[in-house]
LUMPA-655581 format. One record per residue (C-alpha): x, y, z. Coordinates in steps of 0.5 Angstrom, whole numbers, m for minus. Example, Ala and Ser with C-alpha at 12.3 -4.5 7.8 and 13.67 -1.06 7.14 Angstrom:
<sites>
     xx     yy     zz
     25     m9     16
     27     m2     14
</sites>
This chain:
<sites>
     xx     yy     zz
      1     m6     42
      7     m1     43
      8      2     50
      4     m4     53
      7     m5     60
     10    m12     61
      6    m14     67
     m1    m13     63
      1    m19     59
      1    m24     65
     m7    m22     66
    m11    m28     66
    m19    m26     64
    m24    m31     62
    m32    m31     63
    m35    m38     64
    m43    m39     63
    m47    m45     65
    m55    m46     64
    m58    m52     67
    m65    m55     68
    m67    m61     72
    m73    m65     74
    m75    m71     78
    m82    m74     77
    m86    m81     75
    m87    m82     68
    m95    m81     69
    m94    m74     71
    m88    m72     67
    m91    m67     62
    m96    m64     66
    m97    m57     69
    m95    m60     76
    m88    m63     74
    m86    m56     70
    m87    m52     77
    m83    m57     80
    m77    m56     75
    m71    m53     78
    m67    m49     73
    m62    m43     73
    m56    m40     70
    m49    m38     73
    m44    m34     70
    m37    m33     73
    m31    m28     72
    m24    m29     75
    m19    m24     74
    m12    m25     76
     m5    m23     75
      2    m23     77
      7    m18     78
     14    m17     80
     15    m12     85
     22     m9     87
     25    m14     83
     25    m20     88
     18    m20     90
     12    m24     86
      5    m21     88
     m1    m24     85
     m8    m21     86
    m14    m24     84
    m22    m22     84
    m27    m27     83
    m34    m25     81
    m40    m30     80
    m47    m28     78
    m53    m33     78
    m60    m33     75
    m66    m36     77
    m74    m36     75
    m76    m38     82
    m74    m37     90
    m77    m39     96
    m81    m36    102
    m82    m39    109
    m87    m37    114
    m90    m40    120
    m97    m43    120
   m100    m41    126
   m105    m47    126
   m100    m53    125
    m94    m49    128
    m90    m52    122
    m85    m47    118
    m88    m48    111
    m84    m46    104
    m87    m43     99
    m84    m42     92
    m84    m35     89
    m84    m34     81
    m80    m29     78
    m74    m27     75
    m68    m26     81
    m61    m25     81
    m55    m26     86
    m48    m23     86
    m42    m25     90
    m35    m24     89
    m28    m24     93
    m21    m22     92
    m14    m24     94
     m7    m22     94
     m1    m27     95
      6    m24     96
     12    m29     95
     20    m29     94
     26    m33     94
     32    m33     99
     38    m37     97
     44    m39    101
     50    m43     98
     56    m46    102
     62    m48     97
     68    m52     98
     74    m53     94
     77    m59     97
     74    m66     99
     68    m70     96
     63    m65     97
     63    m59     93
     57    m55     95
     51    m54    100
     45    m50     97
     39    m48    102
     33    m44     98
     28    m41    103
     21    m39    100
     17    m35    104
     10    m33    102
      4    m29    105
     m3    m29    102
    m10    m25    104
    m17    m27    102
    m23    m23    103
    m30    m24    102
    m36    m20    105
    m42    m23    109
    m47    m24    104
    m52    m26    109
    m53    m19    111
    m60    m16    110
    m57    m11    105
    m56    m16    100
    m63    m19    101
    m61    m26     99
    m62    m29    106
    m69    m28    111
    m71    m30    118
    m77    m34    120
    m79    m35    127
    m81    m42    129
    m87    m44    134
    m81    m43    140
    m80    m36    137
    m73    m38    135
    m70    m34    129
    m68    m39    123
    m64    m36    117
    m65    m38    110
    m63    m37    103
    m68    m35     98
    m64    m39     93
    m63    m45     98
    m67    m49     92
    m63    m46     87
    m60    m51     82
    m53    m47     83
    m54    m45     90
    m53    m38     93
    m48    m34     96
    m45    m36    102
    m47    m32    109
    m41    m30    114
    m35    m26    113
    m29    m29    110
    m22    m25    112
    m16    m30    113
     m9    m29    112
     m5    m35    111
      3    m35    112
      8    m40    110
     15    m42    109
     18    m47    105
     25    m50    105
     29    m54    100
     36    m57    101
     41    m60     96
     48    m62     96
     53    m63     90
     58    m68     90
     65    m69     86
     65    m76     82
     71    m78     78
     70    m82     72
     75    m84     67
     76    m78     63
     74    m72     69
     71    m70     75
     64    m69     74
     59    m66     79
     52    m69     81
     47    m66     85
     43    m69     91
     37    m67     94
     37    m68    101
     30    m65    103
     26    m63     97
     21    m59    102
     21    m57    109
     15    m53    110
     11    m49    116
      4    m46    115
     m1    m43    119
     m6    m37    119
    m10    m32    122
    m18    m31    122
    m19    m24    122
    m27    m25    122
    m27    m29    128
    m28    m27    135
    m24    m32    138
    m19    m38    137
    m16    m33    131
    m10    m37    130
    m10    m44    125
     m6    m50    127
      1    m50    125
      3    m55    120
     10    m58    119
     11    m62    112
     17    m65    109
     18    m70    104
     24    m73    100
     27    m79     96
     33    m83     98
     37    m87     93
     32    m84     87
     27    m90     90
     25    m89     97
     19    m84     98
     19    m81    105
     14    m76    107
     11    m74    114
      7    m68    117
      6    m66    124
      1    m61    127
      1    m56    133
     m5    m53    136
     m3    m46    139
     m9    m46    144
    m10    m50    150
    m15    m55    152
    m18    m55    159
    m19    m61    163
    m26    m62    160
    m22    m63    153
    m25    m56    151
    m21    m52    146
    m21    m45    149
    m18    m38    147
    m12    m38    151
     m5    m39    148
      0    m44    150
      5    m39    150
      1    m35    155
     m1    m41    159
      5    m46    158
     11    m42    156
     11    m46    149
      9    m44    142
      4    m49    141
      2    m56    143
      3    m63    139
     m3    m66    136
     m1    m71    131
      3    m74    126
      3    m78    120
      9    m81    117
      9    m85    110
     14    m89    106
     13    m92     99
     18    m95     94
     17    m98     87
     20   m105     85
     20   m104     78
     24    m97     76
     21    m98     69
     14    m96     71
     16    m89     73
     18    m88     66
     11    m90     63
      8    m85     58
      2    m86     53
      3    m83     46
     m4    m85     44
    m10    m80     44
    m12    m73     43
     m7    m67     46
    m12    m66     52
    m12    m74     53
     m5    m75     53
     m4    m69     58
     m8    m72     63
     m6    m79     62
      2    m77     63
      0    m73     68
     m3    m78     72
      0    m84     70
     m1    m89     76
     m9    m88     75
     m8    m92     68
     m6    m99     66
      0   m100     62
      0   m106     58
      8   m105     56
     10   m106     63
     11   m114     65
     10   m112     72
      9   m106     77
      9   m107     85
      9   m101     90
     10   m102     97
      7    m97    102
      7    m96    110
      4    m91    114
      4    m89    121
     m1    m84    124
     m2    m81    131
     m7    m76    133
     m8    m73    140
    m12    m67    139
    m14    m67    147
    m12    m70    153
    m16    m76    152
    m12    m82    150
     m8    m82    143
    m10    m86    137
     m5    m90    133
     m6    m93    126
     m1    m97    122
     m2   m100    115
      2   m103    111
      0   m104    103
      2   m106     96
     m1   m105     90
      1   m106     82
     m1   m110     76
      2   m116     72
      1   m117     65
     m1   m124     64
     m1   m124     56
      0   m118     51
     m7   m116     52
     m9   m119     59
     m7   m115     65
     m9   m116     73
     m9   m111     78
     m9   m111     85
     m9   m107     92
     m9   m109     99
     m5   m108    105
     m5   m110    113
     m8   m106    118
     m4   m107    125
     m9   m104    129
    m15   m108    126
    m11   m114    126
    m14   m115    119
    m13   m114    111
    m15   m107    109
    m19   m105    103
    m17   m110     98
    m19   m110     90
    m17   m114     84
    m18   m112     77
    m18   m115     70
    m17   m111     64
    m17   m114     57
    m14   m109     51
    m19   m110     45
    m15   m105     40
    m20   m100     40
    m24   m101     47
    m22   m104     53
    m26   m108     58
    m25   m108     65
    m28   m112     71
    m26   m110     78
    m28   m114     84
    m27   m112     92
    m28   m119     95
    m29   m118    102
    m30   m112    107
    m36   m107    108
    m35   m105    101
    m35   m112     98
    m38   m111     91
    m36   m112     83
    m37   m108     77
    m36   m109     70
    m35   m104     65
    m33   m103     57
    m30    m96     55
</sites>
């Protein structure tokens, strides 16, 4: 339509509805009245609304609103039986609806830094900074004004809050106000180098650090310990083969000698921003470069999108072998107690025995337990229009096997 503002084209709006009935009963009473009274049924309707705006040329603002409505033919009511001193739950017949909603808004931008060199092998360095902040809000649907929650007092005169929709097939609105600000800062580092060929000097882009991010948040609805832990995440790829990733967490609050986290910041008590509480480092690489390029051409458009997006979850009979090796190191020390250290080296992949047979494997070694980690074997047979598979976990607490055709 002529004259429609550009931002309107980016509005996302949809309505989804779902109806469901369920009942659990033995076959001798399945069609009797008592079974019908135990039937759980309901309907749920969801309306998400979102858009994305460009403000002042450099900022992307993304507001959204979510609305959910549930329909039920039954609710519950709880009372204290004075004779038994037990709380009894009664089913209340009658049509009842619940409504819950929430809103959020996010703001992000990008800052670019560039250093160029006229001479030498290095042509340029580039640094991209992506700051973002978002706010999420939801009211407290446990307040009496909504009527979704009630109170019952037990024999000790202790109040218990319950939802009248607690037996509903789609549940009910959550109690407790949610008001949270999330903050993040992502960094990307790249370099361009000059390479000489037989005909000319060309530029090659090298990723030094794909991502280095810092994230935290502030809970406006909490009465104490408002700040979330500070998380630092990094990932990169070396030589187009070795994947490196790591994360670390820092707690902005102190712990007492009794290992209790209290509402005193590390900055005020110890003159430091936060306390280191743990890290996780991971290294992985694939010994078959062709495995990264596998792509399916069979199936519907939606199936192809799912398969090619998650190629590692599917077996490719066209690749003779695939082997990936991983190593993970974990260190956690949330309090003054002794730290926990974990180290696991693993490997997984598959081997094509014939054009139609493939064997998959997944195992590793846990250095802390001094034993093999979760180990499984899979046997796949391509039967043209369907597939047969046998999965086997030979040992451990999850030892099992199952056969499946699809």
